[in-house]
Structures are given as structure tokens and as C-alpha cells.
PLY file of the C-alpha trace (Angstrom):
ply
format ascii 1.0
element vertex 150
property float x
property float y
property float z
element edge 149
property int vertex1
property int vertex2
end_header
-2.93 -16.03 -34.68
-4.44 -15.26 -38.06
-3.43 -12.00 -39.70
-4.74 -11.09 -43.12
-4.54 -8.44 -45.77
-7.92 -6.98 -46.64
-8.42 -5.29 -49.96
-11.18 -2.91 -50.99
-11.58 -0.09 -53.44
-12.24 3.45 -52.38
-11.17 6.97 -53.11
-9.07 9.07 -50.81
-7.66 12.36 -51.91
-4.19 12.70 -50.43
-1.53 15.16 -51.45
2.12 14.42 -50.76
5.45 15.35 -52.28
8.28 12.92 -53.03
11.78 12.92 -51.60
15.01 11.31 -52.73
17.65 10.02 -50.40
20.33 7.37 -50.16
18.26 5.95 -47.32
14.60 5.07 -47.70
12.89 8.31 -48.55
9.54 9.24 -47.14
7.82 12.51 -46.56
5.07 12.20 -44.00
2.37 14.69 -43.16
-0.44 14.83 -40.64
-4.02 14.44 -41.81
-6.76 16.08 -39.76
-10.55 15.93 -39.82
-11.92 19.36 -40.70
-15.63 19.96 -41.25
-16.21 16.26 -41.98
-13.39 16.08 -44.54
-9.87 14.69 -44.31
-7.29 17.41 -44.93
-3.57 16.75 -45.43
-1.52 19.53 -43.84
1.64 20.87 -45.47
3.41 21.10 -42.12
4.83 19.69 -40.03
6.62 17.32 -42.42
8.56 14.48 -40.87
9.98 11.05 -41.64
9.26 7.68 -40.10
11.54 5.45 -42.17
14.88 6.56 -40.78
13.78 7.52 -37.25
14.59 5.32 -34.26
12.63 4.85 -31.03
9.32 6.35 -30.01
7.74 8.74 -32.49
7.21 12.23 -31.06
3.73 13.68 -30.91
2.65 15.48 -34.06
1.76 19.01 -33.02
-1.34 20.14 -34.90
-4.14 22.43 -33.76
-6.83 19.99 -34.88
-7.42 16.35 -34.04
-4.96 14.08 -35.83
-6.90 11.59 -37.99
-4.00 9.75 -39.66
-0.48 10.12 -40.97
0.18 9.88 -44.70
3.59 9.12 -46.23
4.67 9.12 -49.85
7.07 6.33 -50.72
8.12 4.21 -53.67
6.12 1.20 -52.41
2.99 0.44 -50.44
4.87 -2.25 -48.50
5.14 -0.97 -44.91
8.59 -0.64 -43.37
9.48 -2.50 -40.16
8.94 0.50 -37.85
5.71 1.74 -39.43
3.61 0.07 -36.72
4.92 2.84 -34.40
2.46 5.30 -35.96
-0.37 3.18 -34.58
1.44 2.48 -31.30
2.82 5.95 -30.58
0.36 8.30 -32.30
-2.79 6.15 -32.06
-3.79 6.79 -35.70
-3.66 4.80 -38.97
-0.82 5.19 -41.48
-1.60 5.75 -45.15
1.11 4.94 -47.70
0.98 6.60 -51.12
3.08 5.11 -53.94
2.22 6.78 -57.21
-1.44 6.03 -57.90
-1.64 3.31 -55.26
-2.80 3.97 -51.71
-2.69 1.54 -48.78
-3.67 2.05 -45.16
-2.10 0.30 -42.18
-4.63 0.23 -39.38
-5.55 -1.66 -36.25
-9.02 -3.18 -36.04
-10.04 -4.95 -32.83
-6.37 -5.29 -31.84
-5.21 -6.75 -35.17
-3.14 -4.99 -37.78
-4.45 -4.86 -41.33
-3.15 -3.44 -44.59
-6.07 -2.30 -46.70
-5.75 -1.21 -50.31
-7.69 2.02 -50.75
-6.72 2.58 -54.36
-4.96 0.25 -56.78
-3.81 -3.32 -56.29
-1.03 -5.19 -54.55
1.69 -6.10 -57.05
3.15 -9.60 -57.37
5.71 -10.22 -54.65
4.30 -7.59 -52.29
1.84 -9.91 -50.53
4.64 -11.92 -48.90
6.43 -8.73 -47.82
3.23 -7.23 -46.40
2.41 -10.46 -44.57
5.92 -10.45 -43.06
5.42 -6.87 -41.88
2.05 -7.73 -40.36
3.42 -10.75 -38.49
6.44 -8.86 -37.09
4.52 -5.67 -36.30
1.66 -7.55 -34.60
4.18 -9.33 -32.40
5.83 -6.00 -31.53
2.46 -4.38 -30.76
1.41 -7.30 -28.57
4.60 -6.89 -26.52
4.22 -3.11 -26.15
2.90 -1.44 -23.02
0.73 1.64 -23.80
2.70 4.86 -23.53
1.73 7.33 -20.77
-0.48 10.13 -22.02
-1.29 8.39 -25.31
-4.85 7.38 -26.06
-5.51 3.75 -26.79
-7.53 2.87 -29.87
-10.26 0.29 -29.46
0 1
1 2
2 3
3 4
4 5
5 6
6 7
7 8
8 9
9 10
10 11
11 12
12 13
13 14
14 15
15 16
16 17
17 18
18 19
19 20
20 21
21 22
22 23
23 24
24 25
25 26
26 27
27 28
28 29
29 30
30 31
31 32
32 33
33 34
34 35
35 36
36 37
37 38
38 39
39 40
40 41
41 42
42 43
43 44
44 45
45 46
46 47
47 48
48 49
49 50
50 51
51 52
52 53
53 54
54 55
55 56
56 57
57 58
58 59
59 60
60 61
61 62
62 63
63 64
64 65
65 66
66 67
67 68
68 69
69 70
70 71
71 72
72 73
73 74
74 75
75 76
76 77
77 78
78 79
79 80
80 81
81 82
82 83
83 84
84 85
85 86
86 87
87 88
88 89
89 90
90 91
91 92
92 93
93 94
94 95
95 96
96 97
97 98
98 99
99 100
100 101
101 102
102 103
103 104
104 105
105 106
106 107
107 108
108 109
109 110
110 111
111 112
112 113
113 114
114 115
115 116
116 117
117 118
118 119
119 120
120 121
121 122
122 123
123 124
124 125
125 126
126 127
127 128
128 129
129 130
130 131
131 132
132 133
133 134
134 135
135 136
136 137
137 138
138 139
139 140
140 141
141 142
142 143
143 144
144 145
145 146
146 147
147 148
148 149
């Protein structure tokens, strides 16, 4: 199975606030499509990094387009694939000026750089995430009531 990291340049306007914690800190927010634009909502805020098990639905009045999290790195954490599995949307990671999106295309996970570049040493970590997360996704049965993404 071949898994790769695709890189492209683009511009996404995402607003997120930082958080500090002894554990891995992330502040995640829902992003909805509104009038053809992506809009990051201020609430509900939640965390993915320190949460175990299935992610709960994100209750928003509009259609959820993605989840965005601000972190110190664009390297996805081991459980980040759950956003795709449980919420059926991509995950965007914001680390300073760099923005990466974790998404599933034709059943394969990809990490795509939207803004900035991968730093030395991150490629191996991202590849490890992709390998482990793809294996986990391949072993997962779709959750009842959750839409599958094709």
C-alpha cells in the first residue's frame, strides 16, 4: 500500500486561539460552509489530542465542512484520523503560519500543506502517522448514523 504526502500552496483563512497545557494542547473549532465561504466558528471549542474513544458529533446549525485545530506542529497526532472516521470531515492543523490538512481521498489518507512547508524531520513523523492511521481506518467499521465520505 502506497501512502504519500502531497504538498501544494494555497490560501485558507483560519482563525484559532492557542492553548497551553502540560498535555498536548489543542483548541479545535468547527468550520462550516456559509454562502460559499468557509467560516470558523468560535463555539463549540473542543480538543482532540487528549480525548479517548469515538469523537462526539459537533453540534452546529450549519453543515460541518471541516475541523480546524491550532497546535505547535503540523504533524498529526495518533488519534487525529478519528476526525475523518467519526465526523466524516477533513482536519486542518494550524501551527503559526503553517497550515496542513489531513484528508481522505479515494479511501487513502493524505496530509496536504496548504500554507508553508514541512520542516526537516517532520516528513518521517507524518509518514508514520499516515501508515498507522490508514491501518486503523481500514480496520474500522462505519459508525451507525455517520455519513461515509467517498
